[in-house]
C-alpha positions as CSV (number, residue, x, y, z in Angstrom):
1,X,10.2,-87.3,128.7
2,X,6.7,-85.8,129.5
3,X,6.2,-82.8,130.2
4,X,3.2,-81.0,131.4
5,X,1.8,-77.8,131.1
6,X,1.0,-74.6,133.1
7,X,-2.3,-76.5,134.1
8,X,-1.6,-79.5,135.5
9,X,-4.3,-80.5,138.1
10,X,-7.2,-80.8,134.8
11,X,-8.6,-77.7,135.4
12,X,-9.8,-75.8,132.1
13,X,-10.0,-72.1,132.4
14,X,-11.9,-71.1,129.7
15,X,-14.7,-72.8,130.9
16,X,-17.1,-71.2,133.8
17,X,-17.7,-72.2,136.8
18,X,-21.5,-73.7,137.2
19,X,-23.7,-73.0,140.2
20,X,-21.5,-70.3,142.0
21,X,-23.0,-67.5,143.9
22,X,-21.8,-64.1,142.0
23,X,-23.6,-66.0,138.7
24,X,-26.5,-66.6,141.4
25,X,-26.1,-62.6,141.8
26,X,-26.2,-61.5,138.2
27,X,-28.8,-63.1,137.4
28,X,-31.1,-61.0,139.4
29,X,-29.3,-58.1,138.3
30,X,-31.1,-55.5,135.8
31,X,-29.8,-52.7,134.6
32,X,-31.5,-49.1,135.6
33,X,-31.6,-45.4,134.4
34,X,-32.2,-42.7,136.9
35,X,-32.7,-39.1,135.2
36,X,-31.8,-36.4,137.7
37,X,-34.4,-33.4,138.8
38,X,-32.2,-31.5,137.2
39,X,-31.6,-33.3,133.8
40,X,-35.7,-33.5,134.3
41,X,-36.3,-29.4,135.5
42,X,-33.5,-29.1,131.4
43,X,-36.2,-31.2,129.6
44,X,-38.6,-28.9,130.5
45,X,-37.9,-26.0,130.0
46,X,-36.5,-27.6,126.4
47,X,-40.3,-27.2,125.4
48,X,-41.1,-24.6,123.6
49,X,-44.2,-23.0,124.6
50,X,-47.7,-22.4,122.8
51,X,-46.5,-18.5,121.9
52,X,-43.3,-19.9,120.6
53,X,-45.0,-22.6,118.8
54,X,-47.0,-20.1,117.2
55,X,-44.6,-17.8,115.3
56,X,-42.6,-20.3,114.9
57,X,-45.5,-22.1,113.3
58,X,-46.1,-18.7,111.4
59,X,-43.3,-18.6,109.2
60,X,-43.5,-21.8,108.9
61,X,-46.2,-21.0,106.6
62,X,-44.7,-18.2,105.2
63,X,-41.7,-19.6,104.1
64,X,-44.1,-22.6,102.9
65,X,-45.4,-20.1,101.3
66,X,-43.0,-17.9,99.2
67,X,-43.6,-14.6,101.7
68,X,-40.6,-15.0,103.8
69,X,-38.4,-12.2,103.3
70,X,-35.1,-11.6,105.3
71,X,-33.5,-7.7,105.9
72,X,-30.4,-8.5,105.0
73,X,-29.7,-5.1,106.7
74,X,-30.2,-6.4,109.8
75,X,-28.7,-9.0,109.8
76,X,-26.3,-7.7,108.8
77,X,-26.0,-5.3,111.8
78,X,-26.7,-8.4,114.1
79,X,-23.5,-9.7,112.8
80,X,-22.0,-7.3,113.1
81,X,-22.8,-6.3,116.8
82,X,-21.6,-9.8,117.4
83,X,-18.4,-10.6,116.5
84,X,-18.4,-7.2,118.0
85,X,-18.7,-7.4,120.9
86,X,-16.9,-10.6,121.2
87,X,-13.6,-8.7,121.0
């Protein structure tokens, strides 16, 4: 007694058909990235202005030279104001 399975028409389901219209379309398609105008605008805003960059460079120079001093009272006051405003 011979038992034929589901694939009795001698078609291999694991072999991809060659020359179909779908494979031709896939070969022509390429990945594309589009950046929205809003995202471009955010990128421009996030860049430091010259004035801000100058201030950052001054602070970095002070830190590197060991001359940067932090006023603990001012820091504590800012923390207090921040957390008090969130209640």
